[in-house]
C-alpha positions as CSV (number, residue, x, y, z in Angstrom):
1,M,23.8,8.2,-7.6
2,A,20.4,9.3,-7.8
3,T,19.6,7.7,-10.9
4,Q,20.8,4.0,-8.7
5,R,18.3,5.0,-6.0
6,V,15.3,5.4,-8.4
7,D,16.3,2.5,-10.3
8,R,16.4,0.5,-6.8
9,L,12.8,2.1,-5.6
10,A,11.3,1.5,-9.1
11,S,12.7,-2.4,-8.9
12,R,11.2,-2.5,-5.2
13,A,7.9,-1.5,-6.4
14,R,7.7,-3.7,-9.1
15,E,8.3,-6.4,-6.8
16,V,5.8,-5.1,-4.4
17,A,3.1,-5.2,-6.9
18,T,3.4,-8.9,-7.8
19,V,3.3,-9.9,-4.4
20,S,0.0,-10.6,-2.5
21,A,0.0,-8.6,1.2
22,Q,-0.6,-12.0,2.8
23,D,2.7,-13.3,1.3
24,R,4.8,-9.9,2.8
25,G,4.9,-11.1,6.3
26,G,3.1,-8.4,8.1
27,Q,5.8,-5.4,7.4
28,L,4.6,-2.2,7.2
29,L,4.4,-0.6,3.7
30,T,5.0,2.9,2.7
31,L,2.5,4.9,0.9
32,A,4.2,4.3,-2.2
33,E,4.7,0.4,-1.7
34,A,0.8,0.5,-0.9
35,G,0.0,2.7,-4.1
36,Q,1.7,0.4,-6.5
37,F,-0.1,-2.5,-4.8
38,L,-3.6,-1.2,-5.2
39,R,-2.8,0.8,-8.3
40,L,-3.5,4.0,-6.8
41,S,-2.0,7.4,-6.6
42,H,-0.4,8.6,-3.3
43,N,-2.9,11.6,-3.4
44,T,-5.5,9.0,-3.5
45,L,-4.4,7.1,-0.3
46,R,-3.9,9.8,1.8
47,K,-7.5,11.0,1.0
48,Q,-8.8,7.6,2.0
49,I,-6.7,7.9,5.3
50,R,-8.0,11.3,5.7
51,L,-11.4,9.9,5.3
52,G,-10.8,7.1,7.6
53,R,-11.7,4.5,4.9
54,L,-8.1,3.0,5.2
55,S,-6.0,2.9,8.6
56,A,-2.3,3.8,8.4
57,V,0.5,3.4,11.2
58,V,2.5,7.1,11.7
59,I,5.6,6.9,12.8
60,G,7.4,10.3,13.1
61,R,6.1,12.4,9.7
62,R,5.6,9.3,8.1
63,K,2.8,7.2,7.0
64,F,2.7,3.3,6.8
65,V,-0.2,0.5,5.9
66,A,-0.3,-2.7,7.3
67,P,-0.7,-5.6,4.6
68,S,-4.1,-7.1,6.6
69,E,-5.4,-3.3,5.9
70,L,-5.0,-3.5,2.6
71,D,-6.9,-7.1,2.2
72,R,-9.4,-5.2,4.7
73,F,-9.7,-2.1,2.2
74,I,-9.8,-4.5,-0.9
75,A,-12.7,-6.5,0.3
76,H,-14.6,-3.6,1.4
77,N,-14.2,-2.2,-1.8
78,S,-15.4,-5.3,-3.5
79,T,-18.2,-5.2,-5.8
80,N,-19.4,-8.9,-4.6
81,G,-18.5,-7.9,-0.9
82,G,-15.1,-9.7,-0.9
83,A,-16.4,-13.1,-1.5
84,A,-14.3,-15.2,-3.6
């Protein structure tokens, strides 16, 4: 049962990594999903949130990131200023 859950989560993470933030329809992403998309560790994301560089939505004890926030974070941290 635990193996099936891990397999489902791994499959979902792979899906998230292949879809751009705009294509996700505005749903909130877990830190794990955002980390997969950005290819950053969970701890790095928490640090970026704590430092105010990445905004998160807190629901209960869980933190989520909006896809639009990922786009903003990428543009802000691009070496060319986010220009295409």
